[in-house]
C-alpha positions in Angstrom: 26.1 5.3 -5.7 26.6 5.3 -2.0 23.5 5.2 0.2 23.5 7.8 2.9 22.9 6.6 6.5 19.3 7.0 7.7 18.6 9.8 10.1 17.2 9.1 13.6 13.9 10.6 12.3 13.8 8.1 9.4 14.6 5.2 11.7 11.8 6.3 14.0 9.4 6.6 11.0 10.3 3.0 10.1 9.5 1.9 13.6 6.1 3.6 13.5 5.3 2.0 10.2 6.3 -1.4 11.5 3.9 -1.1 14.5 1.0 -0.2 12.2 1.7 -3.1 9.8 2.0 -5.5 12.7 -1.3 -4.3 14.1 -2.9 -4.6 10.7 -1.8 -8.1 10.4 -3.7 -8.8 13.6 -3.4 -12.6 14.1 -2.7 -13.5 10.5 0.4 -15.6 10.1 3.4 -13.6 9.1 4.4 -16.1 6.4 0.9 -15.9 4.9 1.0 -12.1 4.7 4.5 -12.1 3.4 3.7 -14.6 0.6 0.6 -12.7 -0.4 2.7 -9.5 -0.6 5.4 -11.2 -2.6 8.1 -10.7 0.0 10.0 -13.1 2.3 8.8 -13.7 5.9 12.2 -12.4 7.1 11.7 -9.1 5.2 8.2 -8.6 6.7 9.7 -9.5 10.2 12.4 -6.8 9.7 9.9 -4.2 8.6 7.6 -4.9 11.5 10.4 -4.7 14.0 11.9 -1.6 12.6 15.1 -3.3 11.5 14.3 -2.4 7.9 13.1 1.2 8.4 12.9 2.2 4.7 11.3 -0.6 2.7 10.7 -0.1 -1.0 7.6 1.7 -2.1 6.3 -1.3 -4.0 6.7 -3.4 -0.9 4.6 -1.0 1.2 2.0 -0.7 -1.6 1.6 -4.6 -1.7 1.5 -4.9 2.1 -1.2 -2.2 2.2 -3.2 -4.1 -0.3 -2.8 -7.4 1.5 -3.6 -5.9 4.9 -6.4 -3.7 3.5 -4.7 -0.6 4.8 -4.9 2.5 2.6 -1.6 3.8 1.4 -2.4 7.3 2.6 -2.7 5.9 6.1 0.7 4.2 5.9 2.2 7.4 4.5 0.7 9.5 7.4 2.1 7.0 9.9 5.5 7.2 8.3 5.4 11.1 8.4 4.4 11.0 12.0 2.2 13.4 14.1 4.4 16.4 13.4 3.4 16.5 9.7 -0.3 15.8 9.1 -1.2 14.3 5.8 -3.2 17.3 4.7 -0.1 19.5 4.8 1.9 17.3 2.5 2.5 18.8 -1.0 -0.2 18.0 -3.5 1.9 16.9 -6.4 0.3 17.3 -9.8 -2.3 19.7 -8.5 -2.3 23.4 -9.4 
């Protein structure tokens, strides 16, 4: 399977996510947070700088847990200001 290139909007979403994660780390050592999340420091560095704009879901879940940042806040950041969280589809609800 060939992976499609990311759109400019997806790249920008990754940058926003990186900024939020870097702020949430707030003085904690990058290596400490990466180890606690089960990823390499280089992977965390790439996420925080936007060079890895679409990290795996499990990676984001673990980083949210380690940084005490709710997953819904990270999702809202990734979506950006144009699509508020409350307008996202409510999967599983009828």
